[in-house]
mmCIF file of the protein (N, C-alpha, C, O) and its ligand, coordinates in Angstrom:
data_MODEL
# 
_entry.id   MODEL 
# 
loop_
_entity.id 
_entity.type 
_entity.pdbx_number_of_molecules 
1 polymer     1 
2 non-polymer 1 
# 
_entity_poly.entity_id                      1 
_entity_poly.type                           'polypeptide(L)' 
_entity_poly.nstd_linkage                   no 
_entity_poly.nstd_monomer                   no 
_entity_poly.pdbx_seq_one_letter_code       MTTNQTKAKCKYCDGQGYVSERDCSGNVQRESTCPLCAGTGTQVFNPATE 
_entity_poly.pdbx_seq_one_letter_code_can   MTTNQTKAKCKYCDGQGYVSERDCSGNVQRESTCPLCAGTGTQVFNPATE 
_entity_poly.pdbx_strand_id                 A 
# 
loop_
_entity_poly_seq.entity_id 
_entity_poly_seq.num 
_entity_poly_seq.mon_id 
_entity_poly_seq.hetero 
1 1  MET n 
1 2  THR n 
1 3  THR n 
1 4  ASN n 
1 5  GLN n 
1 6  THR n 
1 7  LYS n 
1 8  ALA n 
1 9  LYS n 
1 10 CYS n 
1 11 LYS n 
1 12 TYR n 
1 13 CYS n 
1 14 ASP n 
1 15 GLY n 
1 16 GLN n 
1 17 GLY n 
1 18 TYR n 
1 19 VAL n 
1 20 SER n 
1 21 GLU n 
1 22 ARG n 
1 23 ASP n 
1 24 CYS n 
1 25 SER n 
1 26 GLY n 
1 27 ASN n 
1 28 VAL n 
1 29 GLN n 
1 30 ARG n 
1 31 GLU n 
1 32 SER n 
1 33 THR n 
1 34 CYS n 
1 35 PRO n 
1 36 LEU n 
1 37 CYS n 
1 38 ALA n 
1 39 GLY n 
1 40 THR n 
1 41 GLY n 
1 42 THR n 
1 43 GLN n 
1 44 VAL n 
1 45 PHE n 
1 46 ASN n 
1 47 PRO n 
1 48 ALA n 
1 49 THR n 
1 50 GLU n 
# 
loop_
_struct_asym.id 
_struct_asym.entity_id 
A 1 
B 2 
# 
loop_
_chem_comp.id 
_chem_comp.type 
_chem_comp.mon_nstd_flag 
ALA 'L-peptide linking' y 
ARG 'L-peptide linking' y 
ASN 'L-peptide linking' y 
ASP 'L-peptide linking' y 
CYS 'L-peptide linking' y 
GLN 'L-peptide linking' y 
GLU 'L-peptide linking' y 
GLY 'peptide linking'   y 
LEU 'L-peptide linking' y 
LYS 'L-peptide linking' y 
MET 'L-peptide linking' y 
PHE 'L-peptide linking' y 
PRO 'L-peptide linking' y 
SER 'L-peptide linking' y 
THR 'L-peptide linking' y 
TYR 'L-peptide linking' y 
VAL 'L-peptide linking' y 
ZN  non-polymer         . 
# 
_pdbx_entity_nonpoly.entity_id   2 
_pdbx_entity_nonpoly.name        ? 
_pdbx_entity_nonpoly.comp_id     ZN 
# 
_pdbx_nonpoly_scheme.asym_id         B 
_pdbx_nonpoly_scheme.entity_id       2 
_pdbx_nonpoly_scheme.mon_id          ZN 
_pdbx_nonpoly_scheme.ndb_seq_num     1 
_pdbx_nonpoly_scheme.pdb_seq_num     101 
_pdbx_nonpoly_scheme.auth_seq_num    101 
_pdbx_nonpoly_scheme.pdb_mon_id      ZN 
_pdbx_nonpoly_scheme.auth_mon_id     ZN 
_pdbx_nonpoly_scheme.pdb_strand_id   A 
_pdbx_nonpoly_scheme.pdb_ins_code    . 
# 
loop_
_atom_site.group_PDB 
_atom_site.id 
_atom_site.type_symbol 
_atom_site.label_atom_id 
_atom_site.label_alt_id 
_atom_site.label_comp_id 
_atom_site.label_asym_id 
_atom_site.label_entity_id 
_atom_site.label_seq_id 
_atom_site.pdbx_PDB_ins_code 
_atom_site.Cartn_x 
_atom_site.Cartn_y 
_atom_site.Cartn_z 
_atom_site.occupancy 
_atom_site.B_iso_or_equiv 
_atom_site.pdbx_formal_charge 
_atom_site.auth_seq_id 
_atom_site.auth_comp_id 
_atom_site.auth_asym_id 
_atom_site.auth_atom_id 
_atom_site.pdbx_PDB_model_num 
ATOM   1   N  N  . MET A 1 1  ? 98.700  137.926 80.388 1.00 0.00 ? 1   MET A N  1 
ATOM   2   C  CA . MET A 1 1  ? 99.689  136.888 80.398 1.00 0.00 ? 1   MET A CA 1 
ATOM   3   C  C  . MET A 1 1  ? 99.956  136.387 78.879 1.00 0.00 ? 1   MET A C  1 
ATOM   4   O  O  . MET A 1 1  ? 99.088  136.006 78.093 1.00 0.00 ? 1   MET A O  1 
ATOM   5   N  N  . THR A 1 2  ? 101.378 136.473 78.638 1.00 0.00 ? 2   THR A N  1 
ATOM   6   C  CA . THR A 1 2  ? 101.631 136.245 77.101 1.00 0.00 ? 2   THR A CA 1 
ATOM   7   C  C  . THR A 1 2  ? 102.560 134.915 77.209 1.00 0.00 ? 2   THR A C  1 
ATOM   8   O  O  . THR A 1 2  ? 102.853 134.291 76.189 1.00 0.00 ? 2   THR A O  1 
ATOM   9   N  N  . THR A 1 3  ? 102.955 134.561 78.341 1.00 0.00 ? 3   THR A N  1 
ATOM   10  C  CA . THR A 1 3  ? 104.026 133.420 78.411 1.00 0.00 ? 3   THR A CA 1 
ATOM   11  C  C  . THR A 1 3  ? 103.248 132.098 78.603 1.00 0.00 ? 3   THR A C  1 
ATOM   12  O  O  . THR A 1 3  ? 103.027 131.645 79.726 1.00 0.00 ? 3   THR A O  1 
ATOM   13  N  N  . ASN A 1 4  ? 102.868 131.539 77.539 1.00 0.00 ? 4   ASN A N  1 
ATOM   14  C  CA . ASN A 1 4  ? 102.309 130.133 77.571 1.00 0.00 ? 4   ASN A CA 1 
ATOM   15  C  C  . ASN A 1 4  ? 103.258 129.068 77.496 1.00 0.00 ? 4   ASN A C  1 
ATOM   16  O  O  . ASN A 1 4  ? 102.996 127.927 77.878 1.00 0.00 ? 4   ASN A O  1 
ATOM   17  N  N  . GLN A 1 5  ? 104.401 129.430 76.993 1.00 0.00 ? 5   GLN A N  1 
ATOM   18  C  CA . GLN A 1 5  ? 105.436 128.420 76.902 1.00 0.00 ? 5   GLN A CA 1 
ATOM   19  C  C  . GLN A 1 5  ? 106.584 128.569 78.015 1.00 0.00 ? 5   GLN A C  1 
ATOM   20  O  O  . GLN A 1 5  ? 107.020 129.672 78.344 1.00 0.00 ? 5   GLN A O  1 
ATOM   21  N  N  . THR A 1 6  ? 106.974 127.518 78.492 1.00 0.00 ? 6   THR A N  1 
ATOM   22  C  CA . THR A 1 6  ? 108.166 127.631 79.417 1.00 0.00 ? 6   THR A CA 1 
ATOM   23  C  C  . THR A 1 6  ? 109.384 127.003 78.785 1.00 0.00 ? 6   THR A C  1 
ATOM   24  O  O  . THR A 1 6  ? 109.335 125.874 78.295 1.00 0.00 ? 6   THR A O  1 
ATOM   25  N  N  . LYS A 1 7  ? 110.425 127.706 78.798 1.00 0.00 ? 7   LYS A N  1 
ATOM   26  C  CA . LYS A 1 7  ? 111.721 127.208 78.219 1.00 0.00 ? 7   LYS A CA 1 
ATOM   27  C  C  . LYS A 1 7  ? 112.541 126.944 79.429 1.00 0.00 ? 7   LYS A C  1 
ATOM   28  O  O  . LYS A 1 7  ? 112.631 127.729 80.372 1.00 0.00 ? 7   LYS A O  1 
ATOM   29  N  N  . ALA A 1 8  ? 113.160 125.740 79.341 1.00 0.00 ? 8   ALA A N  1 
ATOM   30  C  CA . ALA A 1 8  ? 113.996 125.412 80.423 1.00 0.00 ? 8   ALA A CA 1 
ATOM   31  C  C  . ALA A 1 8  ? 115.253 124.679 79.873 1.00 0.00 ? 8   ALA A C  1 
ATOM   32  O  O  . ALA A 1 8  ? 115.255 124.078 78.798 1.00 0.00 ? 8   ALA A O  1 
ATOM   33  N  N  . LYS A 1 9  ? 116.218 124.773 80.625 1.00 0.00 ? 9   LYS A N  1 
ATOM   34  C  CA . LYS A 1 9  ? 117.489 123.993 80.000 1.00 0.00 ? 9   LYS A CA 1 
ATOM   35  C  C  . LYS A 1 9  ? 117.363 122.739 79.900 1.00 0.00 ? 9   LYS A C  1 
ATOM   36  O  O  . LYS A 1 9  ? 116.839 122.138 80.837 1.00 0.00 ? 9   LYS A O  1 
ATOM   37  N  N  . CYS A 1 10 ? 117.786 122.063 78.805 1.00 0.00 ? 10  CYS A N  1 
ATOM   38  C  CA . CYS A 1 10 ? 117.543 120.723 78.561 1.00 0.00 ? 10  CYS A CA 1 
ATOM   39  C  C  . CYS A 1 10 ? 118.348 119.852 79.399 1.00 0.00 ? 10  CYS A C  1 
ATOM   40  O  O  . CYS A 1 10 ? 119.572 119.927 79.499 1.00 0.00 ? 10  CYS A O  1 
ATOM   41  N  N  . LYS A 1 11 ? 117.595 119.019 79.996 1.00 0.00 ? 11  LYS A N  1 
ATOM   42  C  CA . LYS A 1 11 ? 118.258 118.162 81.090 1.00 0.00 ? 11  LYS A CA 1 
ATOM   43  C  C  . LYS A 1 11 ? 119.109 117.031 80.499 1.00 0.00 ? 11  LYS A C  1 
ATOM   44  O  O  . LYS A 1 11 ? 120.009 116.497 81.147 1.00 0.00 ? 11  LYS A O  1 
ATOM   45  N  N  . TYR A 1 12 ? 118.787 116.683 79.228 1.00 0.00 ? 12  TYR A N  1 
ATOM   46  C  CA . TYR A 1 12 ? 119.593 115.570 78.623 1.00 0.00 ? 12  TYR A CA 1 
ATOM   47  C  C  . TYR A 1 12 ? 121.074 115.946 78.322 1.00 0.00 ? 12  TYR A C  1 
ATOM   48  O  O  . TYR A 1 12 ? 121.987 115.171 78.609 1.00 0.00 ? 12  TYR A O  1 
ATOM   49  N  N  . CYS A 1 13 ? 121.285 117.144 77.743 1.00 0.00 ? 13  CYS A N  1 
ATOM   50  C  CA . CYS A 1 13 ? 122.488 117.682 77.408 1.00 0.00 ? 13  CYS A CA 1 
ATOM   51  C  C  . CYS A 1 13 ? 122.883 118.821 78.292 1.00 0.00 ? 13  CYS A C  1 
ATOM   52  O  O  . CYS A 1 13 ? 123.904 119.457 78.033 1.00 0.00 ? 13  CYS A O  1 
ATOM   53  N  N  . ASP A 1 14 ? 122.090 119.130 79.381 1.00 0.00 ? 14  ASP A N  1 
ATOM   54  C  CA . ASP A 1 14 ? 122.550 120.252 80.276 1.00 0.00 ? 14  ASP A CA 1 
ATOM   55  C  C  . ASP A 1 14 ? 122.742 121.500 79.598 1.00 0.00 ? 14  ASP A C  1 
ATOM   56  O  O  . ASP A 1 14 ? 123.627 122.292 79.920 1.00 0.00 ? 14  ASP A O  1 
ATOM   57  N  N  . GLY A 1 15 ? 121.886 121.699 78.618 1.00 0.00 ? 15  GLY A N  1 
ATOM   58  C  CA . GLY A 1 15 ? 121.925 123.067 77.969 1.00 0.00 ? 15  GLY A CA 1 
ATOM   59  C  C  . GLY A 1 15 ? 122.977 123.238 77.016 1.00 0.00 ? 15  GLY A C  1 
ATOM   60  O  O  . GLY A 1 15 ? 123.152 124.357 76.534 1.00 0.00 ? 15  GLY A O  1 
ATOM   61  N  N  . GLN A 1 16 ? 123.774 122.179 76.648 1.00 0.00 ? 16  GLN A N  1 
ATOM   62  C  CA . GLN A 1 16 ? 124.826 122.384 75.695 1.00 0.00 ? 16  GLN A CA 1 
ATOM   63  C  C  . GLN A 1 16 ? 124.487 122.144 74.312 1.00 0.00 ? 16  GLN A C  1 
ATOM   64  O  O  . GLN A 1 16 ? 125.211 122.573 73.413 1.00 0.00 ? 16  GLN A O  1 
ATOM   65  N  N  . GLY A 1 17 ? 123.439 121.489 74.083 1.00 0.00 ? 17  GLY A N  1 
ATOM   66  C  CA . GLY A 1 17 ? 122.918 121.368 72.767 1.00 0.00 ? 17  GLY A CA 1 
ATOM   67  C  C  . GLY A 1 17 ? 123.597 119.954 72.035 1.00 0.00 ? 17  GLY A C  1 
ATOM   68  O  O  . GLY A 1 17 ? 123.251 119.592 70.911 1.00 0.00 ? 17  GLY A O  1 
ATOM   69  N  N  . TYR A 1 18 ? 124.463 119.333 72.736 1.00 0.00 ? 18  TYR A N  1 
ATOM   70  C  CA . TYR A 1 18 ? 125.002 118.132 72.243 1.00 0.00 ? 18  TYR A CA 1 
ATOM   71  C  C  . TYR A 1 18 ? 125.346 117.259 73.362 1.00 0.00 ? 18  TYR A C  1 
ATOM   72  O  O  . TYR A 1 18 ? 125.547 117.686 74.499 1.00 0.00 ? 18  TYR A O  1 
ATOM   73  N  N  . VAL A 1 19 ? 125.414 115.981 73.008 1.00 0.00 ? 19  VAL A N  1 
ATOM   74  C  CA . VAL A 1 19 ? 125.931 115.030 74.123 1.00 0.00 ? 19  VAL A CA 1 
ATOM   75  C  C  . VAL A 1 19 ? 127.210 114.400 73.778 1.00 0.00 ? 19  VAL A C  1 
ATOM   76  O  O  . VAL A 1 19 ? 127.446 114.154 72.595 1.00 0.00 ? 19  VAL A O  1 
ATOM   77  N  N  . SER A 1 20 ? 127.960 114.149 74.587 1.00 0.00 ? 20  SER A N  1 
ATOM   78  C  CA . SER A 1 20 ? 129.267 113.468 74.474 1.00 0.00 ? 20  SER A CA 1 
ATOM   79  C  C  . SER A 1 20 ? 129.132 112.004 74.889 1.00 0.00 ? 20  SER A C  1 
ATOM   80  O  O  . SER A 1 20 ? 128.510 111.665 75.896 1.00 0.00 ? 20  SER A O  1 
ATOM   81  N  N  . GLU A 1 21 ? 129.728 111.177 74.086 1.00 0.00 ? 21  GLU A N  1 
ATOM   82  C  CA . GLU A 1 21 ? 129.728 109.822 74.350 1.00 0.00 ? 21  GLU A CA 1 
ATOM   83  C  C  . GLU A 1 21 ? 131.087 109.456 74.833 1.00 0.00 ? 21  GLU A C  1 
ATOM   84  O  O  . GLU A 1 21 ? 132.034 109.671 74.076 1.00 0.00 ? 21  GLU A O  1 
ATOM   85  N  N  . ARG A 1 22 ? 131.299 108.920 76.021 1.00 0.00 ? 22  ARG A N  1 
ATOM   86  C  CA . ARG A 1 22 ? 132.590 108.737 76.551 1.00 0.00 ? 22  ARG A CA 1 
ATOM   87  C  C  . ARG A 1 22 ? 132.777 107.185 76.792 1.00 0.00 ? 22  ARG A C  1 
ATOM   88  O  O  . ARG A 1 22 ? 131.821 106.509 77.175 1.00 0.00 ? 22  ARG A O  1 
ATOM   89  N  N  . ASP A 1 23 ? 133.985 106.647 76.568 1.00 0.00 ? 23  ASP A N  1 
ATOM   90  C  CA . ASP A 1 23 ? 134.349 105.389 76.849 1.00 0.00 ? 23  ASP A CA 1 
ATOM   91  C  C  . ASP A 1 23 ? 134.527 105.202 78.389 1.00 0.00 ? 23  ASP A C  1 
ATOM   92  O  O  . ASP A 1 23 ? 134.364 106.121 79.191 1.00 0.00 ? 23  ASP A O  1 
ATOM   93  N  N  . CYS A 1 24 ? 134.871 103.945 78.723 1.00 0.00 ? 24  CYS A N  1 
ATOM   94  C  CA . CYS A 1 24 ? 134.994 103.664 80.150 1.00 0.00 ? 24  CYS A CA 1 
ATOM   95  C  C  . CYS A 1 24 ? 136.204 104.366 80.920 1.00 0.00 ? 24  CYS A C  1 
ATOM   96  O  O  . CYS A 1 24 ? 136.256 104.395 82.149 1.00 0.00 ? 24  CYS A O  1 
ATOM   97  N  N  . SER A 1 25 ? 137.085 104.879 80.163 1.00 0.00 ? 25  SER A N  1 
ATOM   98  C  CA . SER A 1 25 ? 138.136 105.746 80.778 1.00 0.00 ? 25  SER A CA 1 
ATOM   99  C  C  . SER A 1 25 ? 137.865 107.198 80.837 1.00 0.00 ? 25  SER A C  1 
ATOM   100 O  O  . SER A 1 25 ? 138.663 107.959 81.383 1.00 0.00 ? 25  SER A O  1 
ATOM   101 N  N  . GLY A 1 26 ? 136.737 107.621 80.280 1.00 0.00 ? 26  GLY A N  1 
ATOM   102 C  CA . GLY A 1 26 ? 136.243 108.919 80.452 1.00 0.00 ? 26  GLY A CA 1 
ATOM   103 C  C  . GLY A 1 26 ? 136.684 109.806 79.250 1.00 0.00 ? 26  GLY A C  1 
ATOM   104 O  O  . GLY A 1 26 ? 136.434 111.012 79.257 1.00 0.00 ? 26  GLY A O  1 
ATOM   105 N  N  . ASN A 1 27 ? 137.326 109.222 78.242 1.00 0.00 ? 27  ASN A N  1 
ATOM   106 C  CA . ASN A 1 27 ? 137.645 110.000 77.015 1.00 0.00 ? 27  ASN A CA 1 
ATOM   107 C  C  . ASN A 1 27 ? 136.440 110.200 76.156 1.00 0.00 ? 27  ASN A C  1 
ATOM   108 O  O  . ASN A 1 27 ? 135.623 109.297 75.973 1.00 0.00 ? 27  ASN A O  1 
ATOM   109 N  N  . VAL A 1 28 ? 136.334 111.394 75.628 1.00 0.00 ? 28  VAL A N  1 
ATOM   110 C  CA . VAL A 1 28 ? 135.122 111.689 74.786 1.00 0.00 ? 28  VAL A CA 1 
ATOM   111 C  C  . VAL A 1 28 ? 135.437 110.952 73.324 1.00 0.00 ? 28  VAL A C  1 
ATOM   112 O  O  . VAL A 1 28 ? 136.403 111.239 72.617 1.00 0.00 ? 28  VAL A O  1 
ATOM   113 N  N  . GLN A 1 29 ? 134.466 109.980 73.025 1.00 0.00 ? 29  GLN A N  1 
ATOM   114 C  CA . GLN A 1 29 ? 134.453 109.321 71.734 1.00 0.00 ? 29  GLN A CA 1 
ATOM   115 C  C  . GLN A 1 29 ? 133.964 110.156 70.752 1.00 0.00 ? 29  GLN A C  1 
ATOM   116 O  O  . GLN A 1 29 ? 134.637 110.319 69.734 1.00 0.00 ? 29  GLN A O  1 
ATOM   117 N  N  . ARG A 1 30 ? 132.758 110.787 70.908 1.00 0.00 ? 30  ARG A N  1 
ATOM   118 C  CA . ARG A 1 30 ? 132.300 111.638 69.891 1.00 0.00 ? 30  ARG A CA 1 
ATOM   119 C  C  . ARG A 1 30 ? 131.192 112.401 70.520 1.00 0.00 ? 30  ARG A C  1 
ATOM   120 O  O  . ARG A 1 30 ? 130.601 112.074 71.549 1.00 0.00 ? 30  ARG A O  1 
ATOM   121 N  N  . GLU A 1 31 ? 130.955 113.539 69.734 1.00 0.00 ? 31  GLU A N  1 
ATOM   122 C  CA . GLU A 1 31 ? 129.807 114.381 70.240 1.00 0.00 ? 31  GLU A CA 1 
ATOM   123 C  C  . GLU A 1 31 ? 128.694 114.440 69.165 1.00 0.00 ? 31  GLU A C  1 
ATOM   124 O  O  . GLU A 1 31 ? 128.947 114.473 67.961 1.00 0.00 ? 31  GLU A O  1 
ATOM   125 N  N  . SER A 1 32 ? 127.518 114.452 69.654 1.00 0.00 ? 32  SER A N  1 
ATOM   126 C  CA . SER A 1 32 ? 126.411 114.243 68.639 1.00 0.00 ? 32  SER A CA 1 
ATOM   127 C  C  . SER A 1 32 ? 125.330 115.252 69.083 1.00 0.00 ? 32  SER A C  1 
ATOM   128 O  O  . SER A 1 32 ? 125.189 115.531 70.274 1.00 0.00 ? 32  SER A O  1 
ATOM   129 N  N  . THR A 1 33 ? 124.624 115.754 68.182 1.00 0.00 ? 33  THR A N  1 
ATOM   130 C  CA . THR A 1 33 ? 123.432 116.685 68.540 1.00 0.00 ? 33  THR A CA 1 
ATOM   131 C  C  . THR A 1 33 ? 122.459 116.046 69.414 1.00 0.00 ? 33  THR A C  1 
ATOM   132 O  O  . THR A 1 33 ? 122.004 114.937 69.137 1.00 0.00 ? 33  THR A O  1 
ATOM   133 N  N  . CYS A 1 34 ? 122.129 116.674 70.427 1.00 0.00 ? 34  CYS A N  1 
ATOM   134 C  CA . CYS A 1 34 ? 121.081 116.247 71.274 1.00 0.00 ? 34  CYS A CA 1 
ATOM   135 C  C  . CYS A 1 34 ? 119.814 115.978 70.704 1.00 0.00 ? 34  CYS A C  1 
ATOM   136 O  O  . CYS A 1 34 ? 119.262 116.907 70.116 1.00 0.00 ? 34  CYS A O  1 
ATOM   137 N  N  . PRO A 1 35 ? 119.177 114.735 70.778 1.00 0.00 ? 35  PRO A N  1 
ATOM   138 C  CA . PRO A 1 35 ? 118.075 114.331 70.121 1.00 0.00 ? 35  PRO A CA 1 
ATOM   139 C  C  . PRO A 1 35 ? 116.843 114.946 70.828 1.00 0.00 ? 35  PRO A C  1 
ATOM   140 O  O  . PRO A 1 35 ? 115.816 115.047 70.157 1.00 0.00 ? 35  PRO A O  1 
ATOM   141 N  N  . LEU A 1 36 ? 116.839 115.324 71.983 1.00 0.00 ? 36  LEU A N  1 
ATOM   142 C  CA . LEU A 1 36 ? 115.699 115.941 72.840 1.00 0.00 ? 36  LEU A CA 1 
ATOM   143 C  C  . LEU A 1 36 ? 115.399 117.419 72.422 1.00 0.00 ? 36  LEU A C  1 
ATOM   144 O  O  . LEU A 1 36 ? 114.269 117.885 72.274 1.00 0.00 ? 36  LEU A O  1 
ATOM   145 N  N  . CYS A 1 37 ? 116.662 118.128 72.243 1.00 0.00 ? 37  CYS A N  1 
ATOM   146 C  CA . CYS A 1 37 ? 116.377 119.577 71.902 1.00 0.00 ? 37  CYS A CA 1 
ATOM   147 C  C  . CYS A 1 37 ? 116.801 120.009 70.602 1.00 0.00 ? 37  CYS A C  1 
ATOM   148 O  O  . CYS A 1 37 ? 116.654 121.186 70.274 1.00 0.00 ? 37  CYS A O  1 
ATOM   149 N  N  . ALA A 1 38 ? 117.374 119.066 69.745 1.00 0.00 ? 38  ALA A N  1 
ATOM   150 C  CA . ALA A 1 38 ? 117.889 119.239 68.462 1.00 0.00 ? 38  ALA A CA 1 
ATOM   151 C  C  . ALA A 1 38 ? 118.866 120.369 68.387 1.00 0.00 ? 38  ALA A C  1 
ATOM   152 O  O  . ALA A 1 38 ? 118.787 121.217 67.498 1.00 0.00 ? 38  ALA A O  1 
ATOM   153 N  N  . GLY A 1 39 ? 119.782 120.387 69.313 1.00 0.00 ? 39  GLY A N  1 
ATOM   154 C  CA . GLY A 1 39 ? 120.833 121.312 69.459 1.00 0.00 ? 39  GLY A CA 1 
ATOM   155 C  C  . GLY A 1 39 ? 120.635 122.610 69.926 1.00 0.00 ? 39  GLY A C  1 
ATOM   156 O  O  . GLY A 1 39 ? 121.585 123.393 69.934 1.00 0.00 ? 39  GLY A O  1 
ATOM   157 N  N  . THR A 1 40 ? 119.409 122.980 70.359 1.00 0.00 ? 40  THR A N  1 
ATOM   158 C  CA . THR A 1 40 ? 119.174 124.321 70.820 1.00 0.00 ? 40  THR A CA 1 
ATOM   159 C  C  . THR A 1 40 ? 119.500 124.460 72.292 1.00 0.00 ? 40  THR A C  1 
ATOM   160 O  O  . THR A 1 40 ? 119.631 125.584 72.777 1.00 0.00 ? 40  THR A O  1 
ATOM   161 N  N  . GLY A 1 41 ? 119.640 123.339 73.040 1.00 0.00 ? 41  GLY A N  1 
ATOM   162 C  CA . GLY A 1 41 ? 119.995 123.510 74.534 1.00 0.00 ? 41  GLY A CA 1 
ATOM   163 C  C  . GLY A 1 41 ? 118.877 123.925 75.501 1.00 0.00 ? 41  GLY A C  1 
ATOM   164 O  O  . GLY A 1 41 ? 119.058 124.058 76.712 1.00 0.00 ? 41  GLY A O  1 
ATOM   165 N  N  . THR A 1 42 ? 117.658 124.127 74.849 1.00 0.00 ? 42  THR A N  1 
ATOM   166 C  CA . THR A 1 42 ? 116.589 124.251 75.831 1.00 0.00 ? 42  THR A CA 1 
ATOM   167 C  C  . THR A 1 42 ? 115.452 123.375 75.288 1.00 0.00 ? 42  THR A C  1 
ATOM   168 O  O  . THR A 1 42 ? 115.444 122.925 74.142 1.00 0.00 ? 42  THR A O  1 
ATOM   169 N  N  . GLN A 1 43 ? 114.560 123.184 76.136 1.00 0.00 ? 43  GLN A N  1 
ATOM   170 C  CA . GLN A 1 43 ? 113.287 122.408 75.814 1.00 0.00 ? 43  GLN A CA 1 
ATOM   171 C  C  . GLN A 1 43 ? 112.131 123.243 76.164 1.00 0.00 ? 43  GLN A C  1 
ATOM   172 O  O  . GLN A 1 43 ? 112.025 123.875 77.214 1.00 0.00 ? 43  GLN A O  1 
ATOM   173 N  N  . VAL A 1 44 ? 111.187 123.198 75.119 1.00 0.00 ? 44  VAL A N  1 
ATOM   174 C  CA . VAL A 1 44 ? 109.942 124.050 75.401 1.00 0.00 ? 44  VAL A CA 1 
ATOM   175 C  C  . VAL A 1 44 ? 108.852 123.194 75.772 1.00 0.00 ? 44  VAL A C  1 
ATOM   176 O  O  . VAL A 1 44 ? 108.488 122.237 75.088 1.00 0.00 ? 44  VAL A O  1 
ATOM   177 N  N  . PHE A 1 45 ? 108.288 123.574 76.953 1.00 0.00 ? 45  PHE A N  1 
ATOM   178 C  CA . PHE A 1 45 ? 107.172 122.712 77.327 1.00 0.00 ? 45  PHE A CA 1 
ATOM   179 C  C  . PHE A 1 45 ? 105.911 123.446 77.082 1.00 0.00 ? 45  PHE A C  1 
ATOM   180 O  O  . PHE A 1 45 ? 105.598 124.518 77.601 1.00 0.00 ? 45  PHE A O  1 
ATOM   181 N  N  . ASN A 1 46 ? 105.202 122.734 76.212 1.00 0.00 ? 46  ASN A N  1 
ATOM   182 C  CA . ASN A 1 46 ? 103.863 123.562 75.882 1.00 0.00 ? 46  ASN A CA 1 
ATOM   183 C  C  . ASN A 1 46 ? 102.674 122.716 76.541 1.00 0.00 ? 46  ASN A C  1 
ATOM   184 O  O  . ASN A 1 46 ? 102.361 121.561 76.254 1.00 0.00 ? 46  ASN A O  1 
ATOM   185 N  N  . PRO A 1 47 ? 102.124 123.504 77.429 1.00 0.00 ? 47  PRO A N  1 
ATOM   186 C  CA . PRO A 1 47 ? 101.014 122.809 78.253 1.00 0.00 ? 47  PRO A CA 1 
ATOM   187 C  C  . PRO A 1 47 ? 99.830  122.362 77.345 1.00 0.00 ? 47  PRO A C  1 
ATOM   188 O  O  . PRO A 1 47 ? 99.061  121.507 77.784 1.00 0.00 ? 47  PRO A O  1 
ATOM   189 N  N  . ALA A 1 48 ? 99.660  122.830 76.242 1.00 0.00 ? 48  ALA A N  1 
ATOM   190 C  CA . ALA A 1 48 ? 98.450  122.410 75.280 1.00 0.00 ? 48  ALA A CA 1 
ATOM   191 C  C  . ALA A 1 48 ? 98.700  120.992 74.669 1.00 0.00 ? 48  ALA A C  1 
ATOM   192 O  O  . ALA A 1 48 ? 97.806  120.336 74.134 1.00 0.00 ? 48  ALA A O  1 
ATOM   193 N  N  . THR A 1 49 ? 99.945  120.596 74.792 1.00 0.00 ? 49  THR A N  1 
ATOM   194 C  CA . THR A 1 49 ? 100.007 119.258 74.244 1.00 0.00 ? 49  THR A CA 1 
ATOM   195 C  C  . THR A 1 49 ? 99.933  118.220 75.221 1.00 0.00 ? 49  THR A C  1 
ATOM   196 O  O  . THR A 1 49 ? 99.905  117.039 74.875 1.00 0.00 ? 49  THR A O  1 
ATOM   197 N  N  . GLU A 1 50 ? 99.902  118.566 76.388 1.00 0.00 ? 50  GLU A N  1 
ATOM   198 C  CA . GLU A 1 50 ? 99.861  117.534 77.384 1.00 0.00 ? 50  GLU A CA 1 
ATOM   199 C  C  . GLU A 1 50 ? 98.409  116.939 77.627 1.00 0.00 ? 50  GLU A C  1 
ATOM   200 O  O  . GLU A 1 50 ? 98.239  116.046 78.457 1.00 0.00 ? 50  GLU A O  1 
HETATM 201 ZN ZN . ZN  B 2 .  ? 119.402 118.687 74.771 1.00 0.00 2 101 ZN  A ZN 1 
# 
């Protein structure tokens, strides 16, 4: 077994790598790099750090 790490699509940005901030009318105000996955779109779950 060599797969100790599990990569999954980032839930916060839905795998896009960035998040969009919208105003109340649904228009995109700006896009910023996802703070959880640092723009990679995936999250790595390392069981050793839990
Ligand atoms: Zn993300």
